[in-house]
N, C-alpha and C positions, 0 to 999 in steps of 0.2 A: 412488250417487244417479242417477236420469235427468236428462240434460241436456235432453231434451225430452220433453214429454207432448202428444201430440195426442188429442183428445178429440172424437170424433162430429163430425169437420169435414167439412162440406158447403159446396159453393161452386158458384155460377152466374156466368157473364160477363154483362154487361149486355144483349148482344144475343141471350143464349142462352136456348133453352127448357127444355133439360134441364140438370142439376147435372154439372160436370165431375168434382167429388168428392163422393162418397156415404157420409156418415157414417164417415169414416176416423178409425182410433183405432190409434196407434201410440206406443211407448215405445222413447226411445232412451237406452242408458245412456252414461255418461261414460266416453270411452277406446274405444268401440266403432267397428269399422269396418263400416259397413252399405252394401250394394249395393241400388239400386232399380232394377227393370227392368219391362217392360211393352210391349205393342204400342202403336204409333204412336197417340197421342191418348188413352192411358189414363189421363192425369192427372198423370204423373210430374213434368213440369216446374211445373205449377201447385201441386203438393203442396210442391215444394222452396222456391218462391216465398212461400210462407205461412211459412216459418223465419225469414224477415227482413223486418220490416216495411217498409224503404225500398224494397222491389221488389215487396212484395205487390201482386197486381192488384186493380183495382176490379171490384166486383160484389155481389151478395148473397151472405152468410156467415153459416153458423150453426156452433155448436161453438165449440172454443178451443184455442189451442196455448200451452203454458207453456214457459218457458226457466227451468231452474234453479228451478222452483216458481212462477215469476210469469208472468203474461200478456205474452207475447212483444210485443204492441202497446204495453205501457205502458214498455217500455224506451226509455231517452233514446238520441237519435241517436249520440251518442259511444259509449255502451256497446255498442250494436248494431253498430257499425262496427268498434270494436275485438276484440270477441269472437265474432262471427259473421262468417266469412269466405265470400265467395261468388264460385266461378270459372264463368264463362258458357262456352256452346259455342264463341263467335267470339273469338278473343284480339283483333283489332282493335277489337271494339266496347267493350272494357274499358280498353284503354290510353289514356292522357289526356295524357301527355307527349311530348316528342321523344327525350330521352336516356335510356339504361337506368338511370344512376345516379339521375336524378331521379325515374323511374318508382318505384325503390326507396324514395325518400324522401318521395313525394307523400302517401302515407296518413299517415305519421307528421308531416308538416308540417301536414296537415288537422287531425289531432288535437293540435296544440298543443305537441309535446314540444320541448324544448330542443335548440340545435344539437349539444351533446356528445353527447347520448342518440341523436339521429337519426345522427351520424357511427358511433357504435359499432354500433347496430342494423343499420344498412346494410352495414358492414363484414363483420360475422358472418353476415349472410345472403347476401351475395355468395359468401362462402367456403363456406357450406354447400350452396349450390346450383350451384357452379362457374362462376359468373358473372364471374370475375375477366377472363377474356381478352377478354370483350366489354363490360366495364363502362361505357366512355365512347362505345359505338356509339350511332349514331342509331337509334330503334327500328323505323324503317322499312327498315333494312338487314339487320333479322334475319329467320332462317326461322320458319316457322309454329310448329314446335316450341320455338324460343327465345322467341318471343313468348308462347306460353302458360306457359312455365317462369318468364318475367318477370313474368306475371300472378300466379301462385303465389307466387312470391318477394316481391312487393310486398305481397300479404295477409299472408305469414308473417312479414314485420318487424313487423307490429303485435301479434303474438303472440296470435292469437285462440285461444279454447279448442275451436271447432267450425269445420271445414271442410266447407262445402257445394258440391259440384261437379256441374253439370249437364251431362251428355255432354262432358267437357272435351277428349276425343280425337278427337271427330267430324273434325276437319279435320287431323289428323296422320297422317304416314306411319307404316307398321306399327312401324319401328324407334324412331322418336320417341315414339310412344304407349306402347310398353312402357317405355322409359325414364322417361316422365312418371308412369306407373301406379306402377311401383318408388319412384319418389320419394315419391309419397302414401303409400305403405305404410310407409316409412322415417319418414316425419313421424307418422303414427298410432303406430308401435311405439316410437321413440326419444324422441318428444317428448309421447306421450300424449294428442294431439288428437284428438277426435272426429271420424270422416270419415263423411259421408253422400255417396255418389256415384251418379248416375244414368247408365246406360250402356246401350247395344246391343251395345258390343263387350266380350264377356265372357270371352274364351279366356284372356286372362292375369290376370282380375280375380277371377274366383269364388273360385279356392282361396285367396286372400288375405284373403277377407272373413269375418267373425265370424257376419254373417248376411245372408240373401238375402231380400229383399221384393219379390214379384211384384204388379204391379198389372193390374187389367182392368177396363175400363168405369168408372173412376173409384172403384173399391173395391179392398181389398187381398185378392187370391187366395189368396196362401199367403206364410208367412214361416217362418224357421227356419235351421238350419245348411244350405248350400249343397248338400250331398249329400242331405239329407232332403227338401229342396225339389225336388231333380230327380226323386228317387225319386217324389214325389208328382204331378209334372207328367207323369211316364211313365204312372202309374196312371190319372190323368185323361184321358191322351191330347190334352192341351190344345195349342192353337195355339204357345203360348210355348215349346214344345219347339224350335221352329226357330230360337229366338233363343240356345238354350243352346250352351255349347262344342261343338267338333266330337266329342270322346269320347262325350259324353253323347248326342248324337244319333245316332251310330253304333250305340250300346248300345241305344237305344230302337228304332231302326229294324230292326236285325238279329236283335233278341231272342235274342242268343247268350247263354250262361251266363256267371256269374261276377258281381262286384260292379260297380256302375257307376263307371266311371273319370270324374275331372273334369278331369285335366290331360292334356297331351300325353304326359307321361313315364308317367303311370298308363296311359294308353290303349296306349302300345307294350307295357307288360308284359302288360297283358290280351290284345292280339292275340298276343303271343308264346306265350301258354298255349294259344291257339286254333290257331296255324299252327305245326307243327313244324320244317317245312322252309323256312327264309327264301327269299324271292323265288321260290320255286316256283310261287307263286300271282300271276297277274296280273288287273289290274283291267279291262283292255281291249287286244285284241289288235288292234285295228282303229285304228291312229293316222294315217289318211290326213288331209291337209288338205282342207278344203272347197274344192270347186272351183267358181268363178263365171265364167260366160261374159260377154263384153262388154268395154267399157273401163272404167277406174277412174271412180267418181263423184267422187272427190276424191284429188288427188295434189299432194304437196308434193316438191319437187326440189331438193335443195342450198340449203334456206332458212337465210339468216343475218339475225339481227334483234337490234337494242339500242335501249333506251328513248331514250338520249341519246346525242348524237355522241361524247361523251367517256366515256360508261360501257362497261361490258364487255358483250360480246355474251352474250345470254341463249340464243339458238339459234345453232348453228354448224355449218352443213352438214346441218341436220334434213332427213331425207327419210321419206316414208310415203306408202302408197296404199291407198285403201280401195274395195272393188268394191261395186256394188249389190246389195243382198241380204246383205251382210257386217257382221258386228260385230267391231270392232276396240277392244282396251282399251289404253291406256297407262298404265305404272305408273311409279313413280320417288318419290324423297324430296322433302320440302317445299323449294321453291325451286329445284327441277331444271328448271322452264321449262314444265310441262305446261299450266298455264292460258294462258301467254303463247302456246304451240303452237295451242291451241284458239283464242284469238282471231285469230291469222294466218290458221288454216283458214276462220274465219267471215267475214274481211274485215275485221274491226273495227281489226287492226293490218296495216300493210303492210311487208314484209321490205325490206332495202336490196339484197338479193342473193338469186337463186334464182327458182323459179317456183312458182306456186299455180294449180291448174286444177281447175275444176268442170266435170265431164262433158265434158272433153277441151278446154274453153274456158278462156281466161285469166279468174281469178277477177274481175277489173275488169268483165267484161261480165255480171256477176251469176250468180245462181244460186238455186235453191230450197232455202235452207238455214237451219236453226234451232238456236239454241243456248240450252241451260239454264245460267245462270250458277251459280256457287258459292254466291252470295248470293241465295236465292230472293226476298227481299223487294224486291229492285230490279226486278222485272218486274210488280209490282202497281200499278195507276194510280187505282183506285177504292176506294170504302168497303165493299165487298162482293165475296166470291169470285164470285159471280153475274154480278155487273156486268163484271167483268174477263174472264170467260170470254165472255160474249155479245159484249164488243168484239173479241175474237180470232176468234169464229165466225160471228156474223151471223146464227145459226140457233139458236134456243132448243131445238130437239130434238136437235141434234148437241151442245149444252152438256149435257144430261142424259145422253146417250150416253156421252160421255167422263167426265163425273162418276161414272156407275155402275161404268164399267170400273175407275177408279181407287179406288173407295170413299170418295168425298167428297161424295155428295149431300146428306148431313145437314148439311155444312158450307157451302152454297151462299150462305146468308144472313148468314154470319159475316164480320167484317171480317177481311182478310188477317192483320193484325198480331195478333189475338187467337188464331190458330192455333198449335200447337206447331210445332217445327222440322221434324218429319217430315210433318205436314200441309201446312205451307208448300211443301215439296218437291212434294207430290202435286198441289197446286193449281198450282204454276208449271210443272210437267210437263203438265196437263191443258191450260193455256194453250198450250203449245207444239204439243201434238199437234193441237189445232184448228186450227193453221195448216197442218197438213198438208205439212210440209216434206219433199223428198227425201232430204235429208241431215241427220242428227239429231247434235249435237255436245252431250255431256252432261257437266259438270263437277261431279263429285262427286254423281251422281245419288241415290245410297242413302244419303246423310247424314241421319240421324233415322229410317231405316226399321226396323223390326223383321224378324225373321227370317221369319215368315210372309208379309210383303207383298213382301219381296225375292223370295221364290219366285214370287208372283205377277207381279211386275213383270218377272221374267226371262222369263216366258211372253209378255208383252206386247211385249217387246223382240223376242224370236224372231219373233213372229207379224209384227210390223212390218218387220223383215228378210225374213221369207218373201214379203212384199208387194212386195219390192224396194227398200226404203229402206236407205240407208248409213249405219251409226251407229258413232260414235266415242265411247269411254267414258274420260274421265280418272277414275281412282278409287284411292284407298287401300284399297278394300275388296276385297283380293285373292280372298278366299272367292267373292265374287259374280263377279268377273272371269273367275275359272276355271270357273265353272259356265255362263256365259252366252256367252263369247266364242269366236269362230271362230279369232282370232289375238291375241296379247298382245305388246306391245312395252315396252321399258324405255327411258326417256329419261335419259340421265346426261350431265352437262359439255355440254349443248347439242344432243346428237346422239343418234339412234337406234342404241343399241349392240348391240341383239338383238331379234328376234321371231321367234315360232315359235306352233303350236298350243299350247293350254294344258297338254297332258300333257308336252311336251317342255320347254316355257318354265319352269312351275312345278316339274317334277320334276329340272331342272338347276340350280335356285337353292337356296342354304343360307338364306339370310334374306329375301329377297324371295319367299316361297313360302307355300303355305297351311298350315293346322293339320294338315289330312289328310294331306298329303305328309311333314310332319314326323313325323307318328304312325305312318305305314306304311312309310317310307323302309326299305329292307332286309329288309322282311317281305312286303309286297304291292308289286309293280312296277306303275308306271305309274297310281297312284292319286293324285289332287290333289283330289278332292272327298269330302264324306262319302258320297254316293252310289255313288261308285267303290269304297269300301272295303266297304259293305254289298252290293254286287252281287258282288264278290270272294267274300265269305265265303258267299253264297248258291250262287255256283258251287261251292264246295267242301262243300256239304251242310251247313254250320255254321248 
């Protein structure tokens, strides 16, 4: 029996002129693992929110959604809370209590379960998710990965039959994201819970899915077995190919013979059939570091920082420099101090030891610096994107120029909070660029971006760097960093433990590296992006 039946669903936001969803029809079987993907603003989040009445957006709606054969809007609050679990992008926006144990119990308490039942459910949930070691910790002491796992555990304690997840790994580092996805897969396979997940990160998710659903402009473009959908997208030459896993992209761009691989392991086997002499093929022989003349635009020297006098140091002798015209990416796990480092660079936080210089002068004397925060919502001050951008620019022509560059012209009249996560990122970025800072600090800038726009965004950043701007990116998106950066650094235990050009940085890492590097290692040397592998194959005449 189908757990959800979506019939001709059309939806338009109150301030919108065009529908966000257009006659969407989709059946989801009980126990199925369905992955939903699509370009930024394609309607994924809006569709998922229609699966749970408590969070369904306001607007004009036609069609219907059935849950176990009954209109979902007729479900009483208790049943939808218990049976339909929903995990949001940001873990901080979903946590409501101050202690881990209380968060696990909160949903059960709200449903009115007795104390004995709550204790049993909480205990077995804590064991299943491995929460025992931090069961009594304050939630504000958890890493991003632990918070998202806690969100998931709190929902699963209520024993839902359906789990809906809206880009749950967007704020997690690569290792935490992989662990989270594997946990979701276990829940689906071992407990029979239906999983519907929207994601831009498909590298480790696609091969676990029973079905892949691709959305485009509010409609379902394709659906079916992941391998069949990938072949379909290749045949269409559709932009969504840029969001597919690295093996699929390499296969599509190279047009090399064989079956389309979905995973890194399948990609390695496929490459091995094409290249008989391991590492005789090199992706690039020019591995020189970019040379930029002049003094650093931004320089941190032996910086130490802690949030409270009695707390532990977050930065412990952190040093880094960025030249005008250079793009530097900083990687590291959740809780490593990356956002703190950016805040110190921006002047929002002051270190108790060490020096921060902007264009050779102490940061206290100011500098033309702009920061894109991790939570894009915090930059919006008005009830429309256009008003916010006008406030930043003071010139309406400049507003339209930047809006066109970022592809948000059609969103100018929208309320910022009505936008998808990726659209909010674009609008926040537009506001930053309109201020024309000499130094750009970007905290998870590609969060919510589809693969096609990431490629366009990469071009924008390189153009800004060519104009002399210094750019620092903090990101878990290692594939993007590998393609756009002049140098990459890793923050661990409060210090910059290593930095190098992308080919050496990612080529030397085993875990904090790209799918392209893992796919080609030992077969093609110096390949860290899909383009590197494709170019190497072309050089070999394959």
